[in-house]
C-alpha positions as YAML, in Angstrom:
chain: A
units: angstrom
residues:
- id: 1
  name: UNK
  ca: [130.75, 111.27, 113.75]
- id: 2
  name: UNK
  ca: [131.96, 113.77, 111.62]
- id: 3
  name: UNK
  ca: [131.35, 113.34, 108.00]
- id: 4
  name: UNK
  ca: [132.93, 116.23, 105.20]
- id: 5
  name: UNK
  ca: [132.25, 116.70, 101.30]
- id: 6
  name: UNK
  ca: [135.65, 115.02, 100.86]
- id: 7
  name: UNK
  ca: [134.04, 111.03, 101.56]
- id: 8
  name: UNK
  ca: [132.29, 111.73, 98.50]
- id: 9
  name: UNK
  ca: [135.07, 110.37, 96.04]
- id: 10
  name: UNK
  ca: [135.25, 107.01, 97.81]
- id: 11
  name: UNK
  ca: [134.19, 103.73, 96.08]
- id: 12
  name: UNK
  ca: [134.18, 101.30, 99.41]
- id: 13
  name: UNK
  ca: [133.99, 101.94, 102.96]
- id: 14
  name: UNK
  ca: [134.77, 99.29, 105.50]
- id: 15
  name: UNK
  ca: [134.29, 100.27, 109.02]
- id: 16
  name: UNK
  ca: [133.14, 97.31, 110.33]
- id: 17
  name: UNK
  ca: [134.10, 96.11, 114.12]
- id: 18
  name: UNK
  ca: [135.58, 99.44, 114.73]
- id: 19
  name: UNK
  ca: [133.64, 99.97, 118.15]
- id: 20
  name: UNK
  ca: [132.48, 103.42, 116.39]
- id: 21
  name: UNK
  ca: [129.11, 105.10, 118.26]
- id: 22
  name: UNK
  ca: [126.62, 107.23, 117.73]
- id: 23
  name: UNK
  ca: [124.06, 107.98, 115.16]
- id: 24
  name: UNK
  ca: [124.38, 107.50, 111.41]
- id: 25
  name: UNK
  ca: [124.14, 111.03, 109.61]
- id: 26
  name: UNK
  ca: [121.71, 111.70, 106.72]
- id: 27
  name: UNK
  ca: [124.54, 114.05, 105.45]
- id: 28
  name: UNK
  ca: [126.84, 111.47, 105.11]
- id: 29
  name: UNK
  ca: [124.35, 109.32, 103.22]
- id: 30
  name: UNK
  ca: [123.78, 111.94, 100.96]
- id: 31
  name: UNK
  ca: [127.31, 113.20, 100.45]
- id: 32
  name: UNK
  ca: [128.48, 109.87, 100.17]
- id: 33
  name: UNK
  ca: [128.75, 108.16, 96.41]
- id: 34
  name: UNK
  ca: [130.76, 104.57, 97.65]
- id: 35
  name: UNK
  ca: [129.12, 101.35, 95.91]
- id: 36
  name: UNK
  ca: [129.85, 99.73, 99.12]
- id: 37
  name: UNK
  ca: [129.53, 100.76, 102.91]
- id: 38
  name: UNK
  ca: [129.81, 98.06, 106.13]
- id: 39
  name: UNK
  ca: [129.03, 99.18, 109.05]
- id: 40
  name: UNK
  ca: [128.71, 96.07, 110.85]
- id: 41
  name: UNK
  ca: [129.75, 95.30, 114.21]
- id: 42
  name: UNK
  ca: [129.73, 98.38, 115.76]
- id: 43
  name: UNK
  ca: [127.45, 100.30, 118.38]
- id: 44
  name: UNK
  ca: [125.61, 102.47, 116.03]
- id: 45
  name: UNK
  ca: [121.96, 103.77, 117.21]
- id: 46
  name: UNK
  ca: [118.87, 105.57, 115.76]
- id: 47
  name: UNK
  ca: [117.56, 105.23, 112.58]
- id: 48
  name: UNK
  ca: [118.86, 104.38, 109.08]
- id: 49
  name: UNK
  ca: [118.51, 107.61, 106.94]
- id: 50
  name: UNK
  ca: [117.65, 108.09, 103.49]
- id: 51
  name: UNK
  ca: [120.44, 105.90, 101.19]
- id: 52
  name: UNK
  ca: [122.49, 106.89, 98.49]
- id: 53
  name: UNK
  ca: [121.11, 106.00, 94.98]
- id: 54
  name: UNK
  ca: [124.73, 104.99, 94.31]
- id: 55
  name: UNK
  ca: [125.02, 102.38, 96.96]
- id: 56
  name: UNK
  ca: [125.54, 99.01, 95.76]
- id: 57
  name: UNK
  ca: [126.12, 97.00, 98.98]
- id: 58
  name: UNK
  ca: [125.28, 98.12, 102.75]
- id: 59
  name: UNK
  ca: [125.70, 96.17, 105.60]
- id: 60
  name: UNK
  ca: [124.84, 97.38, 108.86]
- id: 61
  name: UNK
  ca: [124.29, 94.25, 111.05]
- id: 62
  name: UNK
  ca: [124.97, 93.88, 114.37]
- id: 63
  name: UNK
  ca: [124.40, 97.18, 116.03]
- id: 64
  name: UNK
  ca: [121.70, 98.62, 117.55]
- id: 65
  name: UNK
  ca: [120.02, 100.59, 114.99]
- id: 66
  name: UNK
  ca: [116.31, 101.18, 115.95]
- id: 67
  name: UNK
  ca: [112.94, 102.35, 114.23]
- id: 68
  name: UNK
  ca: [111.38, 101.73, 110.77]
- id: 69
  name: UNK
  ca: [112.92, 101.22, 107.66]
- id: 70
  name: UNK
  ca: [112.89, 104.55, 105.44]
- id: 71
  name: UNK
  ca: [109.86, 104.51, 103.81]
- id: 72
  name: UNK
  ca: [111.33, 105.83, 100.73]
- id: 73
  name: UNK
  ca: [113.81, 102.81, 100.43]
- id: 74
  name: UNK
  ca: [115.17, 103.98, 96.91]
- id: 75
  name: UNK
  ca: [118.29, 102.66, 96.10]
- id: 76
  name: UNK
  ca: [118.44, 101.70, 92.58]
- id: 77
  name: UNK
  ca: [121.88, 100.36, 92.43]
- id: 78
  name: UNK
  ca: [121.74, 98.12, 95.73]
- id: 79
  name: UNK
  ca: [122.52, 94.27, 95.10]
- id: 80
  name: UNK
  ca: [123.00, 93.37, 99.11]
- id: 81
  name: UNK
  ca: [121.15, 94.98, 102.13]
- id: 82
  name: UNK
  ca: [122.46, 93.36, 105.19]
- id: 83
  name: UNK
  ca: [120.78, 94.33, 108.51]
- id: 84
  name: UNK
  ca: [120.47, 91.27, 110.44]
- id: 85
  name: UNK
  ca: [120.55, 91.72, 114.37]
- id: 86
  name: UNK
  ca: [119.44, 95.06, 115.16]
- id: 87
  name: UNK
  ca: [115.99, 96.42, 116.61]
- id: 88
  name: UNK
  ca: [114.68, 97.60, 113.47]
- id: 89
  name: UNK
  ca: [110.52, 97.83, 113.67]
- id: 90
  name: UNK
  ca: [107.78, 98.74, 111.75]
- id: 91
  name: UNK
  ca: [106.89, 97.06, 108.57]
- id: 92
  name: UNK
  ca: [109.00, 96.58, 105.40]
- id: 93
  name: UNK
  ca: [108.18, 99.33, 102.81]
- id: 94
  name: UNK
  ca: [106.60, 98.98, 99.53]
- id: 95
  name: UNK
  ca: [109.71, 100.86, 98.30]
- id: 96
  name: UNK
  ca: [111.24, 97.14, 98.52]
- id: 97
  name: UNK
  ca: [109.61, 96.22, 95.55]
- id: 98
  name: UNK
  ca: [110.98, 98.59, 93.17]
- id: 99
  name: UNK
  ca: [114.92, 97.57, 94.06]
- id: 100
  name: UNK
  ca: [115.62, 95.94, 90.49]
- id: 101
  name: UNK
  ca: [119.22, 95.03, 91.41]
- id: 102
  name: UNK
  ca: [118.79, 93.45, 94.96]
- id: 103
  name: UNK
  ca: [120.05, 89.94, 95.16]
- id: 104
  name: UNK
  ca: [120.68, 89.43, 99.08]
- id: 105
  name: UNK
  ca: [118.25, 90.90, 101.72]
- id: 106
  name: UNK
  ca: [119.08, 89.87, 105.30]
- id: 107
  name: UNK
  ca: [116.61, 91.10, 107.99]
- id: 108
  name: UNK
  ca: [116.87, 88.98, 110.54]
- id: 109
  name: UNK
  ca: [116.99, 89.53, 114.22]
- id: 110
  name: UNK
  ca: [114.89, 92.42, 114.20]
- id: 111
  name: UNK
  ca: [111.68, 93.48, 115.14]
- id: 112
  name: UNK
  ca: [109.95, 93.80, 111.99]
- id: 113
  name: UNK
  ca: [106.02, 93.40, 111.84]
- id: 114
  name: UNK
  ca: [103.29, 93.24, 109.63]
- id: 115
  name: UNK
  ca: [103.01, 91.23, 106.31]
- id: 116
  name: UNK
  ca: [106.06, 91.28, 103.79]
- id: 117
  name: UNK
  ca: [104.37, 93.72, 100.95]
- id: 118
  name: UNK
  ca: [102.97, 92.27, 98.06]
- id: 119
  name: UNK
  ca: [105.02, 93.65, 95.49]
- id: 120
  name: UNK
  ca: [102.69, 92.11, 92.53]
- id: 121
  name: UNK
  ca: [99.94, 94.58, 93.76]
- id: 122
  name: UNK
  ca: [102.40, 97.36, 93.76]
- id: 123
  name: UNK
  ca: [104.16, 96.71, 90.18]
- id: 124
  name: UNK
  ca: [103.09, 94.73, 87.25]
- id: 125
  name: UNK
  ca: [106.70, 93.67, 86.75]
- id: 126
  name: UNK
  ca: [107.50, 92.30, 90.39]
- id: 127
  name: UNK
  ca: [111.21, 93.98, 90.15]
- id: 128
  name: UNK
  ca: [111.92, 92.57, 93.48]
- id: 129
  name: UNK
  ca: [112.29, 89.14, 92.18]
- id: 130
  name: UNK
  ca: [114.11, 89.24, 88.82]
- id: 131
  name: UNK
  ca: [117.62, 89.13, 90.78]
- id: 132
  name: UNK
  ca: [116.54, 87.75, 94.10]
- id: 133
  name: UNK
  ca: [118.95, 85.42, 95.39]
- id: 134
  name: UNK
  ca: [118.21, 85.31, 99.50]
- id: 135
  name: UNK
  ca: [116.00, 86.28, 101.70]
- id: 136
  name: UNK
  ca: [116.63, 86.01, 105.59]
- id: 137
  name: UNK
  ca: [113.49, 86.78, 107.84]
- id: 138
  name: UNK
  ca: [113.92, 85.11, 110.48]
- id: 139
  name: UNK
  ca: [113.56, 85.99, 114.37]
- id: 140
  name: UNK
  ca: [110.94, 88.79, 113.33]
- id: 141
  name: UNK
  ca: [107.21, 89.05, 114.33]
- id: 142
  name: UNK
  ca: [105.80, 89.01, 110.61]
- id: 143
  name: UNK
  ca: [102.56, 87.60, 110.03]
- id: 144
  name: UNK
  ca: [99.78, 87.19, 107.21]
- id: 145
  name: UNK
  ca: [100.30, 85.23, 103.90]
- id: 146
  name: UNK
  ca: [103.44, 84.61, 102.82]
- id: 147
  name: UNK
  ca: [103.67, 86.46, 99.58]
- id: 148
  name: UNK
  ca: [102.48, 84.73, 96.06]
- id: 149
  name: UNK
  ca: [104.94, 86.71, 94.05]
- id: 150
  name: UNK
  ca: [108.09, 84.85, 96.16]
- id: 151
  name: UNK
  ca: [106.23, 81.65, 95.65]
- id: 152
  name: UNK
  ca: [107.40, 82.13, 92.21]
- id: 153
  name: UNK
  ca: [110.90, 82.63, 92.81]
- id: 154
  name: UNK
  ca: [113.36, 79.54, 91.59]
- id: 155
  name: UNK
  ca: [116.07, 80.66, 92.56]
- id: 156
  name: UNK
  ca: [115.29, 82.39, 95.45]
- id: 157
  name: UNK
  ca: [116.84, 80.56, 98.91]
- id: 158
  name: UNK
  ca: [114.48, 81.92, 102.03]
- id: 159
  name: UNK
  ca: [114.68, 81.62, 105.70]
- id: 160
  name: UNK
  ca: [111.76, 82.43, 107.68]
- id: 161
  name: UNK
  ca: [111.91, 80.01, 110.47]
- id: 162
  name: UNK
  ca: [113.67, 79.24, 113.50]
- id: 163
  name: UNK
  ca: [114.42, 76.33, 115.82]
- id: 164
  name: UNK
  ca: [110.61, 76.83, 116.76]
- id: 165
  name: UNK
  ca: [109.19, 76.67, 112.90]
- id: 166
  name: UNK
  ca: [107.08, 78.71, 110.63]
- id: 167
  name: UNK
  ca: [103.83, 78.83, 112.79]
- id: 168
  name: UNK
  ca: [105.55, 80.90, 115.65]
- id: 169
  name: UNK
  ca: [105.69, 83.92, 112.95]
- id: 170
  name: UNK
  ca: [102.46, 83.44, 111.99]
- id: 171
  name: UNK
  ca: [103.22, 82.93, 108.60]
- id: 172
  name: UNK
  ca: [100.54, 80.67, 106.65]
- id: 173
  name: UNK
  ca: [102.17, 79.47, 103.18]
- id: 174
  name: UNK
  ca: [99.75, 77.78, 100.58]
- id: 175
  name: UNK
  ca: [102.04, 75.10, 99.50]
- id: 176
  name: UNK
  ca: [99.94, 74.60, 96.30]
- id: 177
  name: UNK
  ca: [101.78, 77.17, 94.57]
- id: 178
  name: UNK
  ca: [105.27, 76.13, 95.15]
- id: 179
  name: UNK
  ca: [107.24, 74.75, 92.44]
- id: 180
  name: UNK
  ca: [109.70, 71.75, 94.08]
...
């Protein structure tokens, strides 16, 4: 794919289901000031580059992306991150804890592993939980305790099970802390 400087004025980019192949360019993410990017349902490969700080919505689901999520996952305006059914691996970076505007996260159908970061330990404010409404972690390899800071989210719809249930994922939930 070829990205030029003229892309920087676009407000929304929807190139979903266009049979686009190749890697996402780090230059594209740096130069592009679009608030919405949807590249879902293509044949994109490789890793996810560093995001533009002006990005508000990112959908890269149904591709062949692989590798870890960027360790400096900082997009302060991001409200939706939809990355389901790729082959993303590794851990969910602690920089997720600093996404103040995030409402929807769908990381299902990947190869993510290790515990979900404990955002309370990373920040006294627990920024991630202020706006978060939906968290889908189905069909990954996550393990460990379910983070206490997520257990106190009253408006959160979370999905971590599949047809086999929570225990298959190795997540342990202390229901005493949950508010029903």
